[in-house]
N, CA, C and O atoms as CSV, one atom per row, in Angstrom:
chain,resi,resn,atom,element,x,y,z
A,1,MET,N,N,224.148,178.988,79.602
A,1,MET,CA,C,225.058,180.552,79.826
A,1,MET,C,C,226.698,179.662,80.724
A,1,MET,O,O,226.710,179.120,81.830
A,2,GLN,N,N,227.733,179.801,79.853
A,2,GLN,CA,C,228.968,178.974,80.093
A,2,GLN,C,C,229.447,179.956,80.725
A,2,GLN,O,O,229.902,180.664,79.826
A,3,ASP,N,N,229.718,180.662,82.074
A,3,ASP,CA,C,230.084,180.894,83.368
A,3,ASP,C,C,232.193,181.284,82.938
A,3,ASP,O,O,232.776,182.356,82.771
A,4,LYS,N,N,232.508,180.388,82.920
A,4,LYS,CA,C,233.929,179.389,82.663
A,4,LYS,C,C,234.227,179.485,81.407
A,4,LYS,O,O,233.484,179.469,80.426
A,5,ALA,N,N,235.761,179.621,81.513
A,5,ALA,CA,C,236.074,179.451,79.711
A,5,ALA,C,C,237.822,179.287,80.018
A,5,ALA,O,O,238.462,180.121,80.660
A,6,ALA,N,N,238.473,177.897,79.344
A,6,ALA,CA,C,239.744,177.423,78.734
A,6,ALA,C,C,240.083,178.195,77.903
A,6,ALA,O,O,239.472,179.204,77.551
A,7,ALA,N,N,241.682,177.563,77.279
A,7,ALA,CA,C,241.789,178.197,75.378
A,7,ALA,C,C,243.717,177.033,75.744
A,7,ALA,O,O,244.656,177.134,76.535
A,8,LEU,N,N,243.484,176.464,75.050
A,8,LEU,CA,C,244.851,175.556,75.017
A,8,LEU,C,C,245.081,175.452,74.235
A,8,LEU,O,O,244.413,175.253,73.221
A,9,GLU,N,N,246.737,175.603,74.494
A,9,GLU,CA,C,247.370,175.353,72.363
A,9,GLU,C,C,248.319,174.673,72.417
A,9,GLU,O,O,249.228,175.347,72.902
A,10,TYR,N,N,248.811,173.174,72.070
A,10,TYR,CA,C,249.828,172.090,72.413
A,10,TYR,C,C,250.394,171.554,70.657
A,10,TYR,O,O,249.748,171.043,69.742
A,11,ASP,N,N,251.559,171.871,70.737
A,11,ASP,CA,C,252.576,172.121,69.607
A,11,ASP,C,C,253.488,170.967,69.736
A,11,ASP,O,O,254.590,171.170,70.246
A,12,LYS,N,N,253.144,169.685,69.306
A,12,LYS,CA,C,253.778,168.189,69.983
A,12,LYS,C,C,255.125,167.746,69.041
A,12,LYS,O,O,255.870,166.782,68.865
A,13,LYS,N,N,254.875,169.317,68.497
A,13,LYS,CA,C,256.822,169.291,67.414
A,13,LYS,C,C,257.726,168.974,69.240
A,13,LYS,O,O,258.159,168.001,69.856
A,14,SER,N,N,257.581,170.772,69.504
A,14,SER,CA,C,257.584,171.191,70.980
A,14,SER,C,C,258.202,169.507,71.433
A,14,SER,O,O,259.323,169.105,71.123
A,15,GLY,N,N,257.352,168.841,72.080
A,15,GLY,CA,C,258.049,168.010,73.169
A,15,GLY,C,C,257.216,168.906,74.328
A,15,GLY,O,O,256.754,168.173,75.203
A,16,SER,N,N,256.974,170.098,74.486
A,16,SER,CA,C,256.155,170.164,75.808
A,16,SER,C,C,255.348,169.147,76.235
A,16,SER,O,O,255.263,167.997,75.804
A,17,ALA,N,N,254.573,169.863,77.413
A,17,ALA,CA,C,253.025,170.263,76.820
A,17,ALA,C,C,251.910,170.704,76.977
A,17,ALA,O,O,251.934,171.351,78.023
A,18,PRO,N,N,251.012,170.727,76.572
A,18,PRO,CA,C,250.110,171.683,76.241
A,18,PRO,C,C,249.978,172.833,77.448
A,18,PRO,O,O,249.739,172.553,78.623
A,19,LYS,N,N,250.194,174.256,76.895
A,19,LYS,CA,C,249.769,175.689,77.849
A,19,LYS,C,C,248.347,176.025,77.911
A,19,LYS,O,O,247.892,176.039,76.767
A,20,VAL,N,N,247.507,176.288,78.756
A,20,VAL,CA,C,246.300,176.964,78.870
A,20,VAL,C,C,246.593,178.703,77.894
A,20,VAL,O,O,247.674,179.064,78.359
A,21,THR,N,N,246.313,179.387,77.251
A,21,THR,CA,C,246.460,180.070,76.674
A,21,THR,C,C,245.439,182.056,77.109
A,21,THR,O,O,245.567,183.273,77.242
A,22,ALA,N,N,244.386,180.691,77.121
A,22,ALA,CA,C,243.101,181.684,78.059
A,22,ALA,C,C,242.517,181.650,78.281
A,22,ALA,O,O,241.588,181.801,77.489
A,23,SER,N,N,242.222,181.369,79.867
A,23,SER,CA,C,240.763,181.135,80.228
A,23,SER,C,C,240.494,182.644,81.150
A,23,SER,O,O,241.177,183.656,81.311
A,24,GLY,N,N,239.341,182.270,81.566
A,24,GLY,CA,C,238.236,183.221,82.954
A,24,GLY,C,C,237.060,182.349,82.674
A,24,GLY,O,O,236.756,181.290,82.123
A,25,LYS,N,N,236.309,183.847,83.676
A,25,LYS,CA,C,235.055,183.578,84.017
A,25,LYS,C,C,234.064,184.010,83.365
A,25,LYS,O,O,234.489,184.124,82.215
A,26,GLY,N,N,232.348,184.514,83.405
A,26,GLY,CA,C,232.342,185.671,83.317
A,26,GLY,C,C,232.451,185.503,82.163
A,26,GLY,O,O,232.801,184.585,81.421
A,27,THR,N,N,231.885,187.160,82.013
A,27,THR,CA,C,231.734,187.704,80.254
A,27,THR,C,C,233.076,187.445,79.051
A,27,THR,O,O,233.063,187.549,77.825
A,28,ILE,N,N,234.643,186.916,80.405
A,28,ILE,CA,C,235.462,187.088,79.253
A,28,ILE,C,C,235.725,185.622,78.915
A,28,ILE,O,O,236.354,185.280,77.913
A,29,ALA,N,N,234.907,184.287,80.322
A,29,ALA,CA,C,234.656,183.134,79.128
A,29,ALA,C,C,233.018,183.397,77.928
A,29,ALA,O,O,232.925,182.564,77.027
A,30,GLN,N,N,232.305,184.090,77.973
A,30,GLN,CA,C,231.840,184.351,77.356
A,30,GLN,C,C,232.860,185.288,75.428
A,30,GLN,O,O,232.441,185.259,74.271
A,31,SER,N,N,233.931,185.816,75.888
A,31,SER,CA,C,234.523,186.396,74.463
A,31,SER,C,C,234.866,184.703,74.212
A,31,SER,O,O,234.330,184.261,73.196
A,32,ILE,N,N,235.702,183.691,75.020
A,32,ILE,CA,C,236.675,183.141,75.067
A,32,ILE,C,C,235.616,182.705,73.746
A,32,ILE,O,O,235.873,183.175,72.637
A,33,ILE,N,N,234.647,181.961,73.889
A,33,ILE,CA,C,234.266,181.502,73.894
A,33,ILE,C,C,233.509,181.405,72.253
A,33,ILE,O,O,233.176,180.552,71.429
A,34,ALA,N,N,233.509,183.085,72.464
A,34,ALA,CA,C,232.724,183.548,70.745
A,34,ALA,C,C,233.490,183.189,70.087
A,34,ALA,O,O,233.166,182.380,69.217
A,35,LYS,N,N,235.461,183.820,70.249
A,35,LYS,CA,C,236.262,183.876,69.851
A,35,LYS,C,C,236.545,182.952,69.335
A,35,LYS,O,O,237.390,183.295,68.508
A,36,ALA,N,N,236.280,181.223,69.223
A,36,ALA,CA,C,236.827,180.255,69.113
A,36,ALA,C,C,235.545,179.459,68.568
A,36,ALA,O,O,235.792,178.369,68.052
A,37,LYS,N,N,234.095,179.904,68.626
A,37,LYS,CA,C,232.492,180.170,67.714
A,37,LYS,C,C,233.033,180.594,66.105
A,37,LYS,O,O,232.850,179.882,65.118
A,38,GLU,N,N,233.940,182.307,66.106
A,38,GLU,CA,C,234.530,182.768,64.776
A,38,GLU,C,C,235.326,182.864,64.179
A,38,GLU,O,O,235.700,183.524,63.209
A,39,PHE,N,N,235.948,181.433,65.398
A,39,PHE,CA,C,237.480,180.715,64.321
A,39,PHE,C,C,236.535,179.118,63.980
A,39,PHE,O,O,237.029,178.566,62.997
A,40,ASP,N,N,235.604,178.499,64.443
A,40,ASP,CA,C,235.864,177.751,63.678
A,40,ASP,C,C,236.426,176.834,64.485
A,40,ASP,O,O,236.881,175.887,63.843
A,41,VAL,N,N,236.647,176.713,66.300
A,41,VAL,CA,C,237.457,175.809,66.963
A,41,VAL,C,C,236.948,175.146,67.550
A,41,VAL,O,O,235.913,175.789,67.726
A,42,PRO,N,N,236.837,174.376,67.997
A,42,PRO,CA,C,236.301,172.757,68.422
A,42,PRO,C,C,235.780,173.140,69.703
A,42,PRO,O,O,236.722,173.397,70.453
A,43,ILE,N,N,234.410,173.316,70.389
A,43,ILE,CA,C,234.648,173.461,72.178
A,43,ILE,C,C,234.447,171.934,72.694
A,43,ILE,O,O,233.707,171.067,72.230
A,44,PHE,N,N,235.345,171.876,73.808
A,44,PHE,CA,C,234.818,170.549,74.405
A,44,PHE,C,C,233.462,170.805,75.213
A,44,PHE,O,O,232.702,171.070,74.281
A,45,ALA,N,N,233.047,170.850,75.844
A,45,ALA,CA,C,232.811,171.065,77.750
A,45,ALA,C,C,232.746,170.148,78.845
A,45,ALA,O,O,231.867,169.288,78.872
A,46,ASN,N,N,233.689,170.269,79.843
A,46,ASN,CA,C,233.965,169.838,81.015
A,46,ASN,C,C,234.404,170.440,82.398
A,46,ASN,O,O,235.493,170.884,82.762
A,47,GLU,N,N,232.794,170.265,83.270
A,47,GLU,CA,C,233.755,171.617,83.848
A,47,GLU,C,C,234.501,171.146,84.875
A,47,GLU,O,O,235.174,172.115,85.225
A,48,ALA,N,N,234.818,170.067,85.674
A,48,ALA,CA,C,234.905,169.843,86.257
A,48,ALA,C,C,236.807,170.040,85.445
A,48,ALA,O,O,237.668,170.683,86.043
A,49,LEU,N,N,237.060,169.401,84.178
A,49,LEU,CA,C,238.158,170.392,83.550
A,49,LEU,C,C,238.769,172.195,83.502
A,49,LEU,O,O,239.779,172.897,83.447
A,50,VAL,N,N,237.338,172.211,83.569
A,50,VAL,CA,C,238.155,174.307,83.338
A,50,VAL,C,C,237.403,174.139,84.345
A,50,VAL,O,O,236.190,174.294,84.206
A,51,ASN,N,N,237.918,173.804,85.510
A,51,ASN,CA,C,237.731,174.939,86.783
A,51,ASN,C,C,238.708,174.341,87.696
A,51,ASN,O,O,238.606,174.260,88.920
A,52,SER,N,N,239.825,173.866,86.830
A,52,SER,CA,C,241.131,173.045,86.903
A,52,SER,C,C,241.954,173.769,86.347
A,52,SER,O,O,242.933,174.089,87.021
A,53,LEU,N,N,241.819,174.435,84.496
A,53,LEU,CA,C,242.455,174.907,84.227
A,53,LEU,C,C,242.038,176.606,84.169
A,53,LEU,O,O,242.716,177.381,83.494
A,54,VAL,N,N,240.885,177.049,84.935
A,54,VAL,CA,C,240.517,178.334,84.584
A,54,VAL,C,C,241.510,178.852,86.093
A,54,VAL,O,O,241.217,179.958,86.548
A,55,ASP,N,N,242.603,178.074,86.791
A,55,ASP,CA,C,243.491,178.395,87.989
A,55,ASP,C,C,245.114,178.403,87.863
A,55,ASP,O,O,245.973,178.712,88.688
A,56,LEU,N,N,245.198,177.996,86.662
A,56,LEU,CA,C,246.156,178.212,86.134
A,56,LEU,C,C,246.613,179.434,85.497
A,56,LEU,O,O,245.936,180.341,85.010
A,57,GLU,N,N,248.252,179.271,85.607
A,57,GLU,CA,C,248.754,181.117,84.697
A,57,GLU,C,C,248.058,181.015,83.318
A,57,GLU,O,O,247.050,180.352,83.076
A,58,ILE,N,N,248.645,181.652,82.598
A,58,ILE,CA,C,248.958,181.782,81.214
A,58,ILE,C,C,250.447,181.502,80.642
A,58,ILE,O,O,251.503,182.024,81.000
A,59,ASP,N,N,250.183,180.381,79.501
A,59,ASP,CA,C,250.965,180.619,79.488
A,59,ASP,C,C,252.231,179.467,79.400
A,59,ASP,O,O,253.256,179.358,78.727
A,60,LYS,N,N,251.367,178.447,80.780
A,60,LYS,CA,C,252.593,177.598,81.272
A,60,LYS,C,C,251.776,175.844,81.717
A,60,LYS,O,O,250.697,175.389,82.096
A,61,GLU,N,N,253.432,175.300,81.274
A,61,GLU,CA,C,252.210,174.565,81.237
A,61,GLU,C,C,251.332,174.060,82.187
A,61,GLU,O,O,251.241,174.410,83.363
A,62,ILE,N,N,250.565,173.045,81.482
A,62,ILE,CA,C,249.752,172.412,82.384
A,62,ILE,C,C,250.569,171.410,83.896
A,62,ILE,O,O,251.735,171.044,84.043
A,63,PRO,N,N,249.532,171.260,84.663
A,63,PRO,CA,C,250.860,170.321,85.644
A,63,PRO,C,C,250.806,169.028,85.748
A,63,PRO,O,O,250.942,169.166,86.964
A,64,SER,N,N,250.719,167.646,85.598
A,64,SER,CA,C,250.980,166.057,84.995
A,64,SER,C,C,250.101,165.884,85.560
A,64,SER,O,O,249.340,164.994,85.180
A,65,GLU,N,N,249.734,166.794,86.950
A,65,GLU,CA,C,247.686,166.157,86.773
A,65,GLU,C,C,247.160,165.562,85.896
A,65,GLU,O,O,247.046,164.353,85.692
A,66,LEU,N,N,246.838,166.394,85.375
A,66,LEU,CA,C,245.935,166.623,84.736
A,66,LEU,C,C,246.240,166.698,82.882
A,66,LEU,O,O,245.515,167.043,81.948
A,67,TYR,N,N,247.624,166.206,82.952
A,67,TYR,CA,C,247.993,165.282,81.337
A,67,TYR,C,C,247.038,164.307,81.387
A,67,TYR,O,O,246.086,165.086,81.332
A,68,GLN,N,N,246.390,162.955,81.461
A,68,GLN,CA,C,245.743,162.839,80.977
A,68,GLN,C,C,244.230,163.164,80.598
A,68,GLN,O,O,243.631,162.771,79.597
A,69,ALA,N,N,243.483,164.417,82.191
A,69,ALA,CA,C,242.432,164.887,80.971
A,69,ALA,C,C,241.852,165.230,79.851
A,69,ALA,O,O,240.806,165.078,79.220
A,70,ILE,N,N,243.467,166.042,79.786
A,70,ILE,CA,C,243.794,166.558,78.335
A,70,ILE,C,C,244.070,166.063,77.126
A,70,ILE,O,O,243.782,166.219,75.939
A,71,ALA,N,N,244.771,165.368,77.887
A,71,ALA,CA,C,245.472,163.881,76.982
A,71,ALA,C,C,243.493,163.661,76.116
A,71,ALA,O,O,243.261,163.845,74.921
A,72,ASP,N,N,242.541,163.292,77.071
A,72,ASP,CA,C,241.186,163.312,76.161
A,72,ASP,C,C,240.148,163.905,75.900
A,72,ASP,O,O,238.942,163.735,76.081
A,73,VAL,N,N,240.995,164.850,75.306
A,73,VAL,CA,C,240.522,166.746,75.232
A,73,VAL,C,C,240.959,165.954,73.830
A,73,VAL,O,O,240.104,165.376,73.158
A,74,PHE,N,N,241.250,165.960,73.751
A,74,PHE,CA,C,242.841,165.931,72.016
A,74,PHE,C,C,242.453,164.707,72.116
A,74,PHE,O,O,241.916,165.323,73.037
A,75,ILE,N,N,242.171,163.661,72.135
A,75,ILE,CA,C,241.618,162.648,71.846
A,75,ILE,C,C,239.961,162.764,71.093
A,75,ILE,O,O,239.840,162.272,69.971
A,76,TRP,N,N,238.952,163.306,71.637
A,76,TRP,CA,C,238.153,163.571,71.275
A,76,TRP,C,C,237.590,164.283,70.048
A,76,TRP,O,O,236.531,164.371,69.428
A,77,LEU,N,N,239.613,165.034,69.993
A,77,LEU,CA,C,239.428,166.200,68.832
A,77,LEU,C,C,240.038,165.735,67.557
A,77,LEU,O,O,239.955,166.225,66.431
A,78,MET,N,N,240.480,164.999,67.856
A,78,MET,CA,C,241.674,164.007,66.628
A,78,MET,C,C,239.864,162.324,65.858
A,78,MET,O,O,239.610,161.847,64.752
A,79,LYS,N,N,239.252,162.145,67.220
A,79,LYS,CA,C,238.147,160.790,66.661
A,79,LYS,C,C,237.046,162.752,65.615
A,79,LYS,O,O,236.224,162.507,64.732
A,80,ASN,N,N,237.225,163.705,65.861
A,80,ASN,CA,C,236.150,164.306,65.351
A,80,ASN,C,C,236.247,164.972,64.806
A,80,ASN,O,O,235.267,165.627,64.452
A,81,GLU,N,N,238.406,165.444,64.063
A,81,GLU,CA,C,238.617,166.128,63.533
A,81,GLU,C,C,237.931,166.651,62.399
A,81,GLU,O,O,237.964,167.865,62.199
A,82,LYS,N,N,237.096,165.617,61.357
A,82,LYS,CA,C,236.803,165.369,59.794
A,82,LYS,C,C,234.649,166.530,60.366
A,82,LYS,O,O,233.725,167.218,59.931
A,83,SER,N,N,235.069,166.029,61.231
A,83,SER,CA,C,233.194,167.496,62.163
A,83,SER,C,C,233.633,168.287,61.688
A,83,SER,O,O,233.247,168.741,60.611
A,84,PHE,N,N,234.391,168.618,62.213
A,84,PHE,CA,C,235.195,171.046,62.337
A,84,PHE,C,C,235.750,171.078,61.062
A,84,PHE,O,O,236.167,170.044,60.540
A,85,LYS,N,N,235.797,172.137,60.518
A,85,LYS,CA,C,236.118,172.945,60.093
A,85,LYS,C,C,237.053,174.250,60.598
A,85,LYS,O,O,236.581,175.346,60.898
A,86,LEU,N,N,238.095,173.993,60.618
A,86,LEU,CA,C,239.387,174.127,62.158
A,86,LEU,C,C,239.805,176.022,61.392
A,86,LEU,O,O,240.913,176.393,61.002
A,87,GLY,N,N,238.779,176.678,61.402
A,87,GLY,CA,C,240.300,178.168,60.864
A,87,GLY,C,C,238.749,177.975,60.456
A,87,GLY,O,O,237.775,177.222,60.477
A,88,LYS,N,N,239.480,179.764,59.906
A,88,LYS,CA,C,238.757,180.632,58.549
A,88,LYS,C,C,239.192,181.390,57.181
A,88,LYS,O,O,238.336,181.900,56.458
């Protein structure tokens, strides 16, 4: 069971950094994961990264020290997007 989770949003047209749109621990984390699965949203597991993300304010841009880690997530997503069924 995963006890922490965070959801990210990135709008490349806006030119701004990605934002944390949801985060939590325990049952809240499980709800975030369940909702992602319900809508076929890819789930990327990285304990160190989620530990950093759960402490951030919701709807605020991620800090610059997390840019590389988040870029790696989006690179993983782009490389694997054909294997995901995004949205229902």
